C-alpha positions in Angstrom: 0.0 0.0 0.0 1.1 3.5 -0.9 0.3 6.7 1.1 1.7 9.1 -1.6 0.7 8.8 -5.4 2.8 10.8 -7.8 1.0 11.2 -11.1 2.6 12.1 -14.3 0.4 14.6 -16.3 0.8 14.1 -20.1 -0.3 10.5 -21.1 -1.5 9.7 -17.6 -4.0 12.2 -16.4 -4.6 14.0 -19.7 -4.2 13.2 -23.3 -2.1 16.2 -24.4 -1.2 14.8 -27.9 -2.9 17.4 -29.9 -1.6 20.4 -28.0 2.0 19.1 -27.8 2.3 18.1 -31.4 0.6 21.4 -32.8 3.0 23.3 -30.8 6.1 21.2 -32.0 4.8 21.4 -35.6 4.5 25.2 -35.2 8.1 25.5 -33.8 9.6 23.2 -36.5 7.9 25.1 -39.2 9.9 28.3 -38.1 13.0 26.3 -39.4 11.2 25.3 -42.6 10.5 21.7 -41.3 7.1 20.4 -42.2 5.8 17.2 -40.4 3.1 15.2 -42.2 2.8 12.3 -39.6 1.7 13.7 -36.3 2.2 10.5 -34.6 5.9 10.8 -35.3 5.9 13.6 -32.9 4.6 11.6 -29.8 8.2 11.2 -28.9 8.0 14.6 -27.5 5.6 13.6 -24.9 7.5 12.8 -21.8 11.1 14.0 -22.1 12.2 17.6 -21.7 11.6 19.6 -24.9 15.2 20.8 -25.4 16.5 17.2 -25.2 13.7 16.1 -27.8 14.5 19.0 -30.3 18.1 18.0 -30.2 17.7 14.2 -30.1 15.0 13.9 -33.0 16.1 17.0 -35.3 19.6 17.6 -34.7 19.3 21.0 -33.2 22.3 22.4 -31.2 21.4 23.0 -27.5 21.2 26.7 -28.3 18.8 26.3 -31.4 16.9 23.8 -29.3 16.2 26.4 -26.7 15.0 28.6 -29.5 12.6 25.8 -30.6 11.2 25.8 -27.2 10.6 29.5 -27.4 8.6 29.0 -30.6 6.9 26.0 -29.1 5.7 28.3 -26.4 4.4 30.9 -28.7 1.8 28.5 -30.0 1.4 26.5 -26.6 0.9 29.5 -24.3 -2.1 30.8 -26.6 -3.7 27.5 -27.9 -1.9 24.3 -27.2 -2.3 24.5 -23.5 -6.1 24.0 -23.8 -5.8 21.2 -26.5 -6.1 18.5 -23.8 -8.7 16.0 -22.8 -9.0 14.0 -19.5 -8.6 10.4 -19.9 -11.9 8.4 -19.3 -11.8 6.9 -15.6 -9.1 9.1 -14.3 -11.4 11.4 -12.2 -12.9 8.2 -10.7 -9.4 7.1 -9.7 -8.4 10.4 -8.1 -11.8 10.6 -6.2 -11.5 7.0 -4.8 -7.8 7.6 -3.9 -8.7 10.7 -1.9 -11.4 8.7 -0.1 -8.9 6.2 0.8 -6.7 9.0 2.4 -4.0 8.9 -0.3 -1.9 12.2 -0.8 -2.1 13.0 -4.7 0.8 14.8 -6.0 1.4 15.8 -9.6 5.0 15.2 -10.9 5.4 16.4 -14.4 8.3 17.5 -16.7 5.8 20.2 -18.1 6.4 23.6 -16.6 4.8 24.0 -13.3 2.7 27.1 -14.2 1.4 25.3 -17.4 0.4 22.3 -15.4 -1.5 24.3 -12.9 -3.4 26.1 -15.7 -4.3 22.8 -17.4 -5.6 21.2 -14.3 -7.5 24.4 -13.3 -8.9 24.6 -16.8 -10.2 20.9 -16.7 -11.6 21.2 -13.2 -8.9 18.9 -11.8 -6.8 21.1 -9.6 -8.6 20.5 -6.5 -7.8 16.7 -6.5 -4.2 17.4 -6.1 -2.4 18.1 -2.9 0.8 19.4 -4.5 1.9 20.4 -7.9 5.5 19.8 -8.9 6.4 20.5 -12.4 9.6 21.8 -14.3 10.8 25.4 -14.0 10.5 27.8 -17.1 14.2 28.4 -17.3 14.8 24.4 -17.8 16.9 24.3 -14.7 14.6 21.7 -13.2 13.1 19.7 -16.2 13.9 16.0 -15.8 11.6 13.8 -14.0 14.2 12.8 -11.2 14.6 16.5 -10.4 10.9 17.1 -10.3 10.3 14.2 -8.0 13.2 15.5 -5.6 11.6 18.9 -5.7 8.2 17.3 -4.6 9.8 15.1 -1.9 11.9 18.0 -0.4 8.8 20.5 -0.6 6.7 18.0 1.2 9.3 16.7 3.6 8.9 13.2 2.6 11.8 10.9 3.7 10.2 7.5 3.6 10.0 6.5 0.0 8.6 3.0 0.7 5.0 4.3 0.9 5.4 6.3 -2.5 4.6 5.2 -5.9 5.0 6.9 -9.3 2.3 6.5 -11.9 3.2 7.3 -15.5 3.1 6.3 -19.2 6.8 6.6 -20.4 10.3 5.2 -19.3 11.2 8.5 -18.1 8.8 8.2 -15.2 10.3 5.0 -14.4 14.0 6.2 -14.5 13.1 9.3 -12.7 11.4 7.5 -9.9 14.1 4.7 -9.5 16.7 7.4 -9.0 15.0 7.9 -5.6 14.2 4.3 -5.0 10.5 4.8 -6.0 8.4 2.1 -7.5 6.5 2.7 -10.6 3.0 1.9 -11.9 3.2 2.0 -15.7 0.0 2.7 -17.6 -0.8 1.8 -21.1 -3.5 4.2 -22.0 -0.9 6.9 -22.7 1.9 7.1 -25.0 4.2 4.5 -24.0 3.8 0.8 -24.1 4.3 -2.3 -22.1 7.7 -3.3 -23.5 9.1 0.0 -22.9 7.7 0.3 -19.4 8.9 -3.3 -18.3 12.3 -2.8 -19.8 12.7 0.4 -17.8 11.8 -1.4 -14.8 8.2 -0.7 -13.9 6.9 -2.8 -11.1 3.3 -2.9 -12.0 1.2 -2.4 -15.3 -2.1 -0.8 -15.6 -3.8 -1.3 -18.9 -6.7 1.0 -17.9 -7.1 3.8 -15.2 -9.2 1.7 -12.9 -6.5 -0.8 -12.7 -4.4 1.7 -10.9 -6.5 1.3 -7.9 -5.4 -2.4 -7.7 -2.0 -1.5 -6.8 -2.5 1.4 -4.4 
């Protein structure tokens, strides 16, 4: 049993595929790059944006930072609202709170964006604490976000904490702190990726999360 539930945002609480990929397309178009297959951009869901622009399109670190600026030009105005809540997630949050669990958001998305999204979707009140990346990219990887959450809440016993996410980055970030992970299959990752990364449990649907907490 776990007392603290760390939830990823993109691909776990919300389907942010449309907003993120539209924002990436907008940024790439500034460089004359047109993307026809939207699904090819799902690799941007999970890891820090700077790393993704560099890894998948060969941009230098400086140019990747510029890409992030372009990305935010679209995202700040429109992309941030192009999200939908996964069916069944609200029920999971409600039942977890009734069980006395502390629900924490741990996302590599900038914290102020995460708060806006949750507020827009009516989900903010379900979370006891919001931990996200910093806008200046100084805290952007999942391990750093988790550390920030633990330190902010004064949590030292990691045996009663579980990370819930859809990508290997969630598993890797949690494992750096000795935290177990529930990998979900309704997001943007897959079972092979999550098990290979070391996820302890697999939840095919939102309701399956409750089996492990």
